[in-house]
KEKETI-544589 format. One record per residue (C-alpha): residue in three letters; x, y negated, z negated; residue number from 1. Coordinates in Angstrom, 2 decimals, always signed. Each point is the difference from the previous one (the first is absolute). Example, Ala and Ser with C-alpha at 12.3 -4.5 7.8 and 13.67 -1.06 7.14 Angstrom:
! residues 2
+--------+---------+---------+---------+-----+
! residu !      xx !      yy !      zz ! num !
+--------+---------+---------+---------+-----+
!    ALA !  +12.30 !   +4.50 !   -7.80 !   1 !
!    SER !   +1.37 !   -3.44 !   +0.66 !   2 !
+--------+---------+---------+---------+-----+
***
This chain:
! residues 387
+--------+---------+---------+---------+-----+
! residu !      xx !      yy !      zz ! num !
+--------+---------+---------+---------+-----+
!    MET !   +0.00 !   +0.00 !   +0.00 !   1 !
!    PHE !   +1.53 !   -3.30 !   +1.13 !   2 !
!    VAL !   -0.84 !   -2.99 !   -2.23 !   3 !
!    ASP !   +1.19 !   -3.49 !   +0.93 !   4 !
!    LYS !   -2.29 !   -2.17 !   -2.13 !   5 !
!    VAL !   -0.98 !   +0.47 !   -3.65 !   6 !
!    LYS !   -1.10 !   -2.02 !   -3.03 !   7 !
!    ILE !   +1.63 !   +0.70 !   -3.37 !   8 !
!    HIS !   -0.24 !   -1.31 !   -3.55 !   9 !
!    VAL !   +3.19 !   -0.50 !   -1.99 !  10 !
!    ARG !   +0.59 !   -0.73 !   -3.65 !  11 !
!    ALA !   +3.38 !   -0.67 !   -1.60 !  12 !
!    GLY !   +0.77 !   +1.13 !   -3.54 !  13 !
!    ASP !   -0.67 !   -2.09 !   -3.11 !  14 !
!    GLY !   +2.85 !   -1.16 !   -2.19 !  15 !
!    GLY !   +0.33 !   +1.67 !   -3.39 !  16 !
!    ASN !   -0.99 !   -1.90 !   -3.14 !  17 !
!    GLY !   +2.63 !   -1.39 !   -2.32 !  18 !
!    SER !   +0.38 !   +1.68 !   -3.37 !  19 !
!    VAL !   -0.59 !   -1.38 !   -3.51 !  20 !
!    SER !   +2.49 !   +1.64 !   -2.37 !  21 !
!    PHE !   +2.20 !   -0.89 !   -2.95 !  22 !
!    ARG !   +3.30 !   +1.54 !   -0.97 !  23 !
!    ARG !   -0.37 !   +2.33 !   -2.98 !  24 !
!    GLU !   +3.17 !   +1.60 !   -1.37 !  25 !
!    LYS !   +1.35 !   +0.87 !   -3.38 !  26 !
!    TYR !   +1.96 !   -2.80 !   -1.70 !  27 !
!    ILE !   -1.08 !   -2.45 !   +2.70 !  28 !
!    ASP !   -2.47 !   -2.50 !   -1.38 !  29 !
!    ARG !   -2.24 !   -1.76 !   +2.49 !  30 !
!    GLY !   +1.70 !   +1.33 !   +3.10 !  31 !
!    GLY !   -1.97 !   -2.28 !   +2.26 !  32 !
!    PRO !   -1.91 !   +0.63 !   +3.23 !  33 !
!    ASP !   +1.28 !   +2.64 !   +2.43 !  34 !
!    GLY !   -2.89 !   +0.55 !   +2.40 !  35 !
!    GLY !   +1.21 !   +0.77 !   +3.52 !  36 !
!    ASP !   -1.30 !   -1.28 !   +3.33 !  37 !
!    GLY !   -2.31 !   +1.97 !   +2.28 !  38 !
!    GLY !   +1.22 !   +1.43 !   +3.30 !  39 !
!    ASP !   -0.92 !   -1.48 !   +3.37 !  40 !
!    GLY !   -2.73 !   +1.62 !   +2.08 !  41 !
!    GLY !   +0.81 !   +1.71 !   +3.29 !  42 !
!    ASP !   -0.24 !   -1.80 !   +3.36 !  43 !
!    ILE !   -1.66 !   +1.27 !   +3.17 !  44 !
!    VAL !   +2.63 !   -0.13 !   +2.77 !  45 !
!    LEU !   -0.54 !   +0.76 !   +3.70 !  46 !
!    VAL !   +2.98 !   +1.30 !   +1.99 !  47 !
!    ALA !   +0.22 !   +0.52 !   +3.77 !  48 !
!    ASP !   +1.17 !   +3.51 !   +0.88 !  49 !
!    LYS !   +0.81 !   +1.16 !   +3.54 !  50 !
!    ASN !   -0.97 !   +3.57 !   -0.94 !  51 !
!    VAL !   -3.63 !   -0.95 !   -0.75 !  52 !
!    GLY !   -2.30 !   +0.18 !   +3.04 !  53 !
!    ASP !   -3.33 !   -1.44 !   -1.14 !  54 !
!    LEU !   -2.08 !   -1.10 !   -3.01 !  55 !
!    SER !   -1.83 !   +3.28 !   -0.63 !  56 !
!    ASP !   +1.48 !   +0.33 !   -3.52 !  57 !
!    TYR !   -1.92 !   -3.10 !   -1.09 !  58 !
!    PHE !   -3.19 !   +1.08 !   +1.74 !  59 !
!    PHE !   -0.25 !   +2.94 !   -2.40 !  60 !
!    HIS !   +1.53 !   -1.84 !   -3.00 !  61 !
!    PRO !   -1.16 !   -3.64 !   +0.27 !  62 !
!    ARG !   +1.03 !   -1.03 !   -3.53 !  63 !
!    LEU !   +3.54 !   -0.79 !   -1.15 !  64 !
!    LEU !   +0.39 !   -0.33 !   -3.76 !  65 !
!    ALA !   +3.23 !   -0.74 !   -1.86 !  66 !
!    LYS !   +0.60 !   +1.03 !   -3.61 !  67 !
!    ASN !   +0.00 !   -2.42 !   -2.93 !  68 !
!    GLY !   +3.05 !   -1.03 !   -1.97 !  69 !
!    VAL !   +0.51 !   +1.64 !   -3.40 !  70 !
!    HIS !   -0.80 !   -2.05 !   -3.12 !  71 !
!    GLY !   +2.86 !   -1.30 !   -2.12 !  72 !
!    ARG !   +0.92 !   +1.71 !   -3.28 !  73 !
!    GLY !   +1.73 !   -0.78 !   -3.27 !  74 !
!    LYS !   +3.77 !   -0.31 !   -0.46 !  75 !
!    ASN !   +0.03 !   -2.35 !   +2.99 !  76 !
!    CYS !   -0.74 !   +2.90 !   +2.36 !  77 !
!    ALA !   -1.25 !   -1.40 !   +3.29 !  78 !
!    GLY !   -2.59 !   +1.99 !   +1.93 !  79 !
!    ARG !   +1.05 !   +1.83 !   +3.15 !  80 !
!    ALA !   -0.81 !   -1.78 !   +3.26 !  81 !
!    ALA !   -2.24 !   +1.96 !   +2.37 !  82 !
!    LYS !   +1.36 !   +1.24 !   +3.33 !  83 !
!    ASP !   -1.09 !   -1.73 !   +3.18 !  84 !
!    VAL !   -2.32 !   +1.83 !   +2.39 !  85 !
!    ILE !   +1.72 !   +0.29 !   +3.40 !  86 !
!    ALA !   -2.51 !   +0.41 !   +2.83 !  87 !
!    LYS !   +1.40 !   +0.81 !   +3.47 !  88 !
!    VAL !   -1.65 !   -1.42 !   +3.12 !  89 !
!    PRO !   +0.89 !   +0.40 !   +3.70 !  90 !
!    ILE !   +2.00 !   -2.65 !   +1.81 !  91 !
!    GLY !   -2.43 !   -2.43 !   +1.65 !  92 !
!    THR !   -2.40 !   -0.18 !   -2.94 !  93 !
!    GLN !   -1.61 !   -3.33 !   -0.80 !  94 !
!    VAL !   -1.51 !   -0.75 !   -3.42 !  95 !
!    TYR !   -3.04 !   -2.26 !   -0.34 !  96 !
!    ARG !   -1.17 !   -1.26 !   -3.39 !  97 !
!    LEU !   -3.73 !   +0.63 !   -0.44 !  98 !
!    SER !   -0.32 !   -1.47 !   -3.50 !  99 !
!    LYS !   +1.89 !   -2.40 !   -2.20 ! 100 !
!    PRO !   +2.30 !   +1.66 !   -2.55 ! 101 !
!    VAL !   -1.52 !   +0.08 !   -3.48 ! 102 !
!    ARG !   +1.32 !   +1.11 !   -3.36 ! 103 !
!    GLU !   -2.70 !   +1.87 !   -1.91 ! 104 !
!    LEU !   +0.25 !   -0.26 !   -3.78 ! 105 !
!    LYS !   -0.84 !   +3.18 !   -1.88 ! 106 !
!    TYR !   -1.69 !   +0.59 !   -3.34 ! 107 !
!    SER !   +2.42 !   +0.42 !   -2.86 ! 108 !
!    SER !   +0.05 !   +1.09 !   -3.64 ! 109 !
!    TYR !   +1.72 !   -3.30 !   -0.74 ! 110 !
!    ARG !   -1.88 !   -3.22 !   -0.48 ! 111 !
!    PRO !   +1.11 !   -3.46 !   +1.20 ! 112 !
!    ALA !   +2.10 !   -1.99 !   -2.42 ! 113 !
!    ALA !   -1.22 !   -3.14 !   -1.67 ! 114 !
!    ALA !   +0.45 !   -3.13 !   +2.06 ! 115 !
!    GLU !   +3.55 !   -0.98 !   -0.90 ! 116 !
!    GLU !   +2.53 !   -1.97 !   +1.93 ! 117 !
!    VAL !   +3.13 !   +2.05 !   +0.57 ! 118 !
!    PRO !   +2.74 !   -2.15 !   +1.54 ! 119 !
!    ASP !   +1.66 !   +2.73 !   +2.11 ! 120 !
!    PHE !   -3.18 !   +1.76 !   +1.09 ! 121 !
!    LYS !   -1.49 !   -0.89 !   +3.37 ! 122 !
!    SER !   -3.63 !   +1.01 !   -0.53 ! 123 !
!    THR !   -1.69 !   +0.65 !   -3.34 ! 124 !
!    ALA !   -2.67 !   +1.94 !   +1.89 ! 125 !
!    MET !   +2.31 !   +3.04 !   +0.00 ! 126 !
!    LEU !   +1.03 !   -0.36 !   -3.65 ! 127 !
!    GLY !   -1.36 !   +2.61 !   -2.40 ! 128 !
!    LEU !   -0.04 !   +1.24 !   -3.58 ! 129 !
!    PRO !   +0.01 !   +3.69 !   -1.05 ! 130 !
!    TYR !   -3.29 !   +1.75 !   -0.75 ! 131 !
!    ARG !   -0.68 !   +0.82 !   -3.64 ! 132 !
!    GLU !   -2.82 !   +1.62 !   -1.97 ! 133 !
!    GLY !   -3.03 !   -2.22 !   -0.34 ! 134 !
!    ARG !   +0.99 !   -2.21 !   +2.90 ! 135 !
!    ALA !   -2.45 !   +0.16 !   +2.89 ! 136 !
!    LYS !   +1.34 !   +1.46 !   +3.24 ! 137 !
!    ARG !   -0.45 !   -2.49 !   +2.78 ! 138 !
!    PRO !   +1.06 !   +0.14 !   +3.63 ! 139 !
!    LEU !   +3.03 !   -1.98 !   +1.02 ! 140 !
!    ASN !   -2.05 !   -2.18 !   +2.34 ! 141 !
!    ALA !   -2.88 !   -0.60 !   -2.40 ! 142 !
!    GLU !   +0.79 !   -3.53 !   -1.14 ! 143 !
!    THR !   +3.34 !   -1.31 !   +1.15 ! 144 !
!    VAL !   +0.09 !   +1.31 !   +3.56 ! 145 !
!    GLU !   -2.33 !   -0.97 !   +2.81 ! 146 !
!    PRO !   -1.86 !   +2.91 !   +1.67 ! 147 !
!    VAL !   +1.71 !   +1.35 !   +3.12 ! 148 !
!    ALA !   -2.08 !   +0.06 !   +3.17 ! 149 !
!    GLU !   -0.60 !   +3.34 !   +1.68 ! 150 !
!    ILE !   +2.09 !   +0.90 !   +3.03 ! 151 !
!    ALA !   -1.95 !   -1.18 !   +3.03 ! 152 !
!    GLU !   +1.02 !   +0.25 !   +3.64 ! 153 !
!    LEU !   +0.83 !   -3.22 !   +1.79 ! 154 !
!    PRO !   -1.93 !   -1.09 !   +3.12 ! 155 !
!    VAL !   +1.45 !   +1.34 !   +3.25 ! 156 !
!    ASP !   +1.34 !   -3.41 !   +1.05 ! 157 !
!    GLU !   +1.84 !   -0.41 !   -3.33 ! 158 !
!    ARG !   +1.84 !   +3.32 !   +0.07 ! 159 !
!    GLU !   +3.70 !   -0.63 !   -0.12 ! 160 !
!    LEU !   +2.88 !   +1.88 !   +1.60 ! 161 !
!    ILE !   +2.47 !   +0.46 !   -2.86 ! 162 !
!    ALA !   +2.47 !   +2.53 !   +1.40 ! 163 !
!    ASP !   +1.15 !   +1.33 !   +3.38 ! 164 !
!    PHE !   +2.34 !   +3.01 !   +0.02 ! 165 !
!    VAL !   +2.18 !   -0.06 !   +3.11 ! 166 !
!    GLU !   +3.14 !   +1.86 !   -1.09 ! 167 !
!    ASP !   +0.89 !   +3.12 !   -1.92 ! 168 !
!    GLY !   +0.55 !   -0.52 !   -3.73 ! 169 !
!    GLN !   -1.81 !   -3.35 !   -0.17 ! 170 !
!    GLN !   -1.65 !   -0.50 !   -3.41 ! 171 !
!    PHE !   -2.84 !   -2.13 !   -1.34 ! 172 !
!    VAL !   -1.32 !   -0.25 !   -3.56 ! 173 !
!    LEU !   -3.76 !   +0.26 !   +0.43 ! 174 !
!    ALA !   -1.00 !   -0.35 !   -3.66 ! 175 !
!    ASN !   +2.17 !   -1.18 !   -2.87 ! 176 !
!    GLY !   -0.06 !   +1.82 !   -3.30 ! 177 !
!    GLY !   -0.71 !   -1.87 !   -3.24 ! 178 !
!    ARG !   +2.76 !   -1.37 !   -2.16 ! 179 !
!    GLY !   +0.50 !   +1.75 !   -3.32 ! 180 !
!    GLY !   -1.16 !   -1.88 !   -3.12 ! 181 !
!    ARG !   +2.41 !   -1.26 !   -2.64 ! 182 !
!    GLY !   +0.25 !   +1.53 !   -3.46 ! 183 !
!    ASN !   -0.15 !   -1.91 !   -3.26 ! 184 !
!    PHE !   +3.81 !   -0.17 !   -0.11 ! 185 !
!    ARG !   -0.26 !   -2.66 !   +2.72 ! 186 !
!    PHE !   -2.18 !   -2.26 !   -2.16 ! 187 !
!    LYS !   +2.23 !   -0.32 !   -3.05 ! 188 !
!    SER !   +1.48 !   -3.35 !   -0.94 ! 189 !
!    SER !   +1.46 !   -1.71 !   -3.03 ! 190 !
!    THR !   -3.48 !   -1.10 !   -1.06 ! 191 !
!    HIS !   -1.86 !   +3.12 !   +1.18 ! 192 !
!    GLN !   +2.05 !   +2.90 !   -1.34 ! 193 !
!    ALA !   -2.70 !   +2.69 !   -0.10 ! 194 !
!    PRO !   -1.95 !   -0.40 !   +3.25 ! 195 !
!    ARG !   -2.91 !   +2.32 !   +0.62 ! 196 !
!    GLU !   -0.66 !   -1.35 !   +3.47 ! 197 !
!    PHE !   +0.75 !   +2.05 !   +3.06 ! 198 !
!    GLU !   -0.64 !   -0.35 !   +3.71 ! 199 !
!    TYR !   -2.35 !   +2.14 !   +2.06 ! 200 !
!    GLY !   +1.40 !   +1.51 !   +3.17 ! 201 !
!    GLU !   -0.96 !   -1.85 !   +3.17 ! 202 !
!    PRO !   -2.52 !   +1.89 !   +2.17 ! 203 !
!    GLY !   +1.20 !   +1.21 !   +3.38 ! 204 !
!    GLU !   -1.35 !   -1.39 !   +3.26 ! 205 !
!    ALA !   -2.92 !   +1.71 !   +1.71 ! 206 !
!    LEU !   -1.18 !   -0.65 !   +3.56 ! 207 !
!    SER !   -1.39 !   +1.60 !   +3.14 ! 208 !
!    VAL !   +1.93 !   +0.02 !   +3.28 ! 209 !
!    GLU !   -0.40 !   +1.37 !   +3.51 ! 210 !
!    LEU !   +2.85 !   +1.85 !   +1.70 ! 211 !
!    GLU !   +0.02 !   -0.19 !   +3.79 ! 212 !
!    LEU !   +2.50 !   +1.83 !   +2.17 ! 213 !
!    LYS !   +1.15 !   -1.59 !   +3.24 ! 214 !
!    THR !   +2.48 !   +2.24 !   +1.78 ! 215 !
!    LEU !   +3.35 !   -1.55 !   +0.80 ! 216 !
!    ALA !   +0.72 !   +0.77 !   +3.66 ! 217 !
!    ASP !   +1.62 !   -1.76 !   +2.94 ! 218 !
!    VAL !   -2.54 !   +1.13 !   +2.59 ! 219 !
!    GLY !   -3.76 !   +0.42 !   -0.40 ! 220 !
!    LEU !   -1.55 !   +2.55 !   +2.37 ! 221 !
!    VAL !   -3.65 !   -0.81 !   +0.83 ! 222 !
!    GLY !   -2.47 !   +1.39 !   +2.50 ! 223 !
!    PHE !   -3.37 !   +1.62 !   +0.47 ! 224 !
!    PRO !   -0.62 !   +3.57 !   -1.23 ! 225 !
!    ASN !   +1.47 !   +2.73 !   +2.19 ! 226 !
!    ALA !   +2.43 !   -2.40 !   +1.72 ! 227 !
!    GLY !   +2.97 !   +2.22 !   -0.92 ! 228 !
!    LYS !   +1.43 !   -1.95 !   -2.96 ! 229 !
!    SER !   +0.75 !   +3.08 !   -2.11 ! 230 !
!    THR !   +1.60 !   +1.79 !   +2.94 ! 231 !
!    LEU !   +2.16 !   -3.04 !   +0.74 ! 232 !
!    ILE !   +1.28 !   -0.46 !   -3.55 ! 233 !
!    SER !   +0.79 !   +3.72 !   -0.21 ! 234 !
!    LYS !   +2.13 !   -0.26 !   +3.17 ! 235 !
!    ILE !   +2.00 !   -3.14 !   -0.80 ! 236 !
!    THR !   +0.46 !   +0.56 !   -3.77 ! 237 !
!    GLN !   +0.40 !   +2.91 !   -2.40 ! 238 !
!    ALA !   -3.57 !   -0.40 !   -1.30 ! 239 !
!    HIS !   -2.37 !   +2.96 !   +0.30 ! 240 !
!    PRO !   -3.57 !   -1.34 !   +0.04 ! 241 !
!    LYS !   -3.03 !   +2.15 !   +0.72 ! 242 !
!    ILE !   -0.68 !   +0.17 !   +3.75 ! 243 !
!    ALA !   -3.25 !   +1.24 !   +1.56 ! 244 !
!    ALA !   -2.19 !   -0.61 !   +3.06 ! 245 !
!    TYR !   -2.73 !   -1.95 !   -1.82 ! 246 !
!    PRO !   -0.35 !   -3.55 !   -1.40 ! 247 !
!    PHE !   +0.94 !   -1.03 !   -3.56 ! 248 !
!    THR !   +2.61 !   +2.71 !   -0.43 ! 249 !
!    THR !   +2.03 !   -2.51 !   -2.02 ! 250 !
!    LEU !   -1.70 !   -0.67 !   -3.34 ! 251 !
!    ALA !   +2.86 !   -1.84 !   -1.72 ! 252 !
!    PRO !   +2.92 !   -2.15 !   +1.18 ! 253 !
!    ASN !   +3.13 !   +1.82 !   +1.13 ! 254 !
!    VAL !   +3.44 !   -1.59 !   -0.06 ! 255 !
!    GLY !   +2.84 !   +1.30 !   +2.16 ! 256 !
!    ILE !   +3.57 !   -1.20 !   +0.47 ! 257 !
!    ILE !   +1.75 !   -0.36 !   +3.37 ! 258 !
!    THR !   +3.77 !   +0.41 !   -0.24 ! 259 !
!    TYR !   +2.27 !   -1.42 !   +2.70 ! 260 !
!    ASP !   +3.51 !   +0.89 !   -1.15 ! 261 !
!    ASP !   +1.56 !   +3.28 !   -1.00 ! 262 !
!    ASP !   +0.90 !   -1.53 !   -3.35 ! 263 !
!    ASN !   -3.66 !   -1.06 !   -0.57 ! 264 !
!    ILE !   +0.93 !   -3.65 !   -0.51 ! 265 !
!    THR !   -2.51 !   -1.50 !   +2.43 ! 266 !
!    ARG !   -3.56 !   +0.96 !   -0.91 ! 267 !
!    VAL !   -3.51 !   -1.13 !   +0.89 ! 268 !
!    ARG !   -3.00 !   +0.91 !   -2.16 ! 269 !
!    VAL !   -3.24 !   +0.66 !   +1.89 ! 270 !
!    ALA !   -3.38 !   +0.07 !   -1.78 ! 271 !
!    ASP !   -2.90 !   +1.87 !   +1.62 ! 272 !
!    ILE !   -3.45 !   -0.89 !   -1.34 ! 273 !
!    PRO !   -3.32 !   +1.76 !   +0.74 ! 274 !
!    GLY !   -1.66 !   -0.95 !   +3.28 ! 275 !
!    LEU !   -2.05 !   -3.19 !   +0.24 ! 276 !
!    ILE !   -3.51 !   -0.21 !   +1.40 ! 277 !
!    ALA !   -2.36 !   -2.87 !   +0.79 ! 278 !
!    GLY !   -1.05 !   -1.63 !   -3.26 ! 279 !
!    ALA !   +3.07 !   +1.15 !   -1.93 ! 280 !
!    HIS !   +0.40 !   -3.49 !   -1.53 ! 281 !
!    ALA !   -3.43 !   +0.45 !   -1.61 ! 282 !
!    GLY !   +0.89 !   +3.37 !   -1.51 ! 283 !
!    LYS !   -1.03 !   +2.41 !   +2.75 ! 284 !
!    GLY !   +2.10 !   +3.10 !   +0.55 ! 285 !
!    LEU !   +3.27 !   +0.56 !   -1.89 ! 286 !
!    GLY !   +2.24 !   -2.68 !   +1.46 ! 287 !
!    HIS !   -1.29 !   -2.90 !   -2.10 ! 288 !
!    ASP !   +1.10 !   +1.67 !   -3.23 ! 289 !
!    PHE !   +3.56 !   +0.24 !   +1.31 ! 290 !
!    LEU !   +0.42 !   -3.20 !   +2.05 ! 291 !
!    ARG !   +1.81 !   -1.52 !   -2.98 ! 292 !
!    HIS !   +2.90 !   +2.35 !   +0.72 ! 293 !
!    ILE !   +0.94 !   -1.89 !   +3.19 ! 294 !
!    GLU !   -0.13 !   -3.47 !   -1.57 ! 295 !
!    ARG !   +3.70 !   +0.21 !   -0.92 ! 296 !
!    CYS !   +1.15 !   +1.38 !   +3.38 ! 297 !
!    ALA !   +2.19 !   -2.17 !   +2.20 ! 298 !
!    LEU !   -1.20 !   +1.62 !   +3.26 ! 299 !
!    LEU !   -3.32 !   +1.44 !   +1.16 ! 300 !
!    LEU !   +0.07 !   +2.97 !   +2.36 ! 301 !
!    VAL !   -3.37 !   +0.17 !   +1.76 ! 302 !
!    LEU !   -0.46 !   +3.50 !   +1.41 ! 303 !
!    LEU !   -2.58 !   +0.44 !   +2.76 ! 304 !
!    ASP !   -1.44 !   +3.14 !   +1.55 ! 305 !
!    MET !   +0.62 !   -1.12 !   +3.57 ! 306 !
!    ALA !   -1.62 !   +3.13 !   +1.45 ! 307 !
!    GLY !   -3.34 !   -0.79 !   -1.67 ! 308 !
!    VAL !   -0.43 !   +3.61 !   -1.20 ! 309 !
!    ASP !   -2.97 !   -0.87 !   -2.23 ! 310 !
!    ALA !   -1.76 !   -1.96 !   +2.77 ! 311 !
!    ARG !   +1.32 !   -3.30 !   -1.35 ! 312 !
!    LYS !   +1.51 !   -2.80 !   +2.04 ! 313 !
!    PRO !   +3.53 !   -0.93 !   -1.12 ! 314 !
!    TRP !   -0.48 !   -3.73 !   +0.69 ! 315 !
!    ASP !   -3.12 !   -0.04 !   -2.18 ! 316 !
!    ASP !   +1.81 !   +1.94 !   -2.72 ! 317 !
!    TYR !   +2.81 !   -2.55 !   -0.06 ! 318 !
!    LYS !   -2.40 !   -2.93 !   -0.21 ! 319 !
!    GLN !   -1.96 !   +1.70 !   -2.79 ! 320 !
!    LEU !   +3.14 !   +0.82 !   -1.99 ! 321 !
!    LEU !   +1.18 !   -3.60 !   +0.06 ! 322 !
!    ALA !   -3.45 !   -1.21 !   -1.01 ! 323 !
!    GLU !   -0.14 !   +2.35 !   -3.01 ! 324 !
!    LEU !   +3.46 !   -1.02 !   -1.15 ! 325 !
!    GLU !   -0.88 !   -3.69 !   +0.29 ! 326 !
!    LEU !   -3.24 !   +0.44 !   -1.95 ! 327 !
!    TYR !   +1.87 !   +1.83 !   -2.76 ! 328 !
!    ASN !   +2.93 !   -2.42 !   -0.25 ! 329 !
!    PRO !   +0.85 !   -2.54 !   +2.73 ! 330 !
!    ALA !   +3.63 !   -0.10 !   -1.18 ! 331 !
!    ILE !   +0.52 !   +3.55 !   +1.32 ! 332 !
!    LEU !   -0.34 !   -1.18 !   +3.62 ! 333 !
!    LYS !   +2.87 !   -2.45 !   -0.51 ! 334 !
!    LYS !   +2.40 !   +2.93 !   -0.31 ! 335 !
!    LYS !   +2.03 !   +1.32 !   +2.91 ! 336 !
!    ARG !   -1.95 !   +2.50 !   +2.06 ! 337 !
!    LEU !   +1.03 !   +2.89 !   +2.25 ! 338 !
!    VAL !   -2.62 !   +1.63 !   +2.21 ! 339 !
!    VAL !   +0.60 !   +3.69 !   +0.79 ! 340 !
!    ALA !   -1.98 !   +2.04 !   +2.53 ! 341 !
!    ASN !   -0.21 !   +3.64 !   -1.07 ! 342 !
!    LYS !   -1.10 !   +3.12 !   +1.94 ! 343 !
!    MET !   +1.59 !   -1.24 !   +3.22 ! 344 !
!    ASP !   +0.41 !   +3.64 !   +1.10 ! 345 !
!    LEU !   -3.78 !   +0.25 !   +0.69 ! 346 !
!    PRO !   -1.40 !   -0.81 !   +3.50 ! 347 !
!    ALA !   -2.22 !   -2.96 !   -0.93 ! 348 !
!    ALA !   +2.71 !   -1.84 !   -1.93 ! 349 !
!    LYS !   +1.68 !   -1.73 !   +2.99 ! 350 !
!    LYS !   -3.25 !   -1.44 !   +1.31 ! 351 !
!    ASN !   -1.08 !   -1.19 !   -3.44 ! 352 !
!    LEU !   +3.41 !   -1.58 !   -0.62 ! 353 !
!    ALA !   -0.31 !   -2.09 !   +3.16 ! 354 !
!    ALA !   -3.45 !   -1.16 !   -1.06 ! 355 !
!    PHE !   +1.28 !   -0.77 !   -3.50 ! 356 !
!    LYS !   +2.80 !   -2.22 !   +1.32 ! 357 !
!    ARG !   -2.50 !   -1.96 !   +2.11 ! 358 !
!    LYS !   -2.13 !   -0.75 !   -3.07 ! 359 !
!    HIS !   +2.78 !   -0.51 !   -2.58 ! 360 !
!    ARG !   +3.30 !   -1.65 !   +0.81 ! 361 !
!    GLU !   +2.00 !   +2.13 !   -2.41 ! 362 !
!    ARG !   +3.28 !   +1.86 !   +0.39 ! 363 !
!    VAL !   -0.92 !   +3.68 !   -0.27 ! 364 !
!    LEU !   +2.35 !   +2.84 !   -0.83 ! 365 !
!    GLU !   -0.98 !   +3.32 !   +1.61 ! 366 !
!    ILE !   +0.45 !   +3.24 !   -1.97 ! 367 !
!    SER !   -1.41 !   +3.48 !   -0.48 ! 368 !
!    ALA !   +0.40 !   +1.12 !   -3.60 ! 369 !
!    ARG !   -1.07 !   +3.57 !   +0.77 ! 370 !
!    GLU !   +2.44 !   +0.39 !   +2.89 ! 371 !
!    VAL !   +2.72 !   -2.02 !   -1.80 ! 372 !
!    THR !   +0.52 !   -2.41 !   +2.89 ! 373 !
!    GLY !   +0.91 !   -3.66 !   -0.48 ! 374 !
!    LEU !   +0.72 !   +0.42 !   -3.71 ! 375 !
!    ASP !   +3.66 !   -1.02 !   +0.25 ! 376 !
!    LYS !   -1.05 !   -3.28 !   +1.61 ! 377 !
!    LEU !   -2.58 !   -0.46 !   -2.76 ! 378 !
!    ARG !   +2.59 !   +0.49 !   -2.74 ! 379 !
!    LEU !   +2.28 !   -2.53 !   +1.65 ! 380 !
!    ALA !   -2.87 !   -2.48 !   +0.50 ! 381 !
!    LEU !   -0.91 !   +0.22 !   -3.70 ! 382 !
!    LEU !   +3.57 !   -0.70 !   -1.07 ! 383 !
!    THR !   +0.30 !   -2.90 !   +2.45 ! 384 !
!    ALA !   -3.28 !   -1.56 !   -1.14 ! 385 !
!    LEU !   +1.04 !   +0.16 !   -3.65 ! 386 !
!    SER !   +3.48 !   -1.40 !   +0.60 ! 387 !
+--------+---------+---------+---------+-----+
***
């Protein structure tokens, strides 16, 4: 199952709470505060990996949750920081933010501290006192913290592109974990020698995003169903797509690599998407779902069935293909374009080619993918057009 678009929800880990503790040892009178700090919560990190082919992992597991930091302890023992969650995505993935990041405060067995001004403390909203018998348990956000709004998706026109993975190993922190809270050791001073205040751990960020894969290729191969795209890519590259004598054989994009030198230095990546039909820009057929994969291509290879095997006219096919691409994204037609006439080994191809040239003043390259004729010229033409 090929998945190139998926929505996921991510939540980074909360920071651990600071500890309230006092040193208690024999022969040591009034040892003072020794509450340690809480550990930081784990981040959610996306990493581009060339060995990942699609986004199917996140289709079946659409939630990424990082662990919380460990609470601080006595004897100035700081809590352990949580490990980051590393999520691998294929090269070419774009990340769109669907909601604003929020930090959800959780209920706690600690109550907020009294309203006191602490000089070195940024926000008294996260300051707390330990729970004791007879003291009512109240949620952390009951009085001193404003309620946090629920995570709501942004309107389509406000969705923001926040990351674009174009090279192997590229990283992006999608959600930041919460900072660990400070223990009571941090609040001591010459006038406040037995502090009972501590700091709650900061909540981790939570948000919804959409992952969209756009294949990175040099050449985008487009055409109507049964034009011979899969046969062509299997002949000029090492790809092995499914080939059959019926339309819509290709159900997912295929990427092949053309090598020009024995040392494999010069390479051209070719992306084959499912065949387009009339109305593809509006969602008909399969091509619309995969047109995004040719948006990054530097060159369009328009493959035409010049023999008209399915009773179609090549000049009408070409006009219709350009119209569908323009309706989907006008910027695609500004790319370089190479028109290739396939199935030139069939009798009707020569006559149709002459008629095509009368209607469209385009340079046409003649090939037969099945008979492997004209493919060397095609490889050279692709390299020349990309140079």
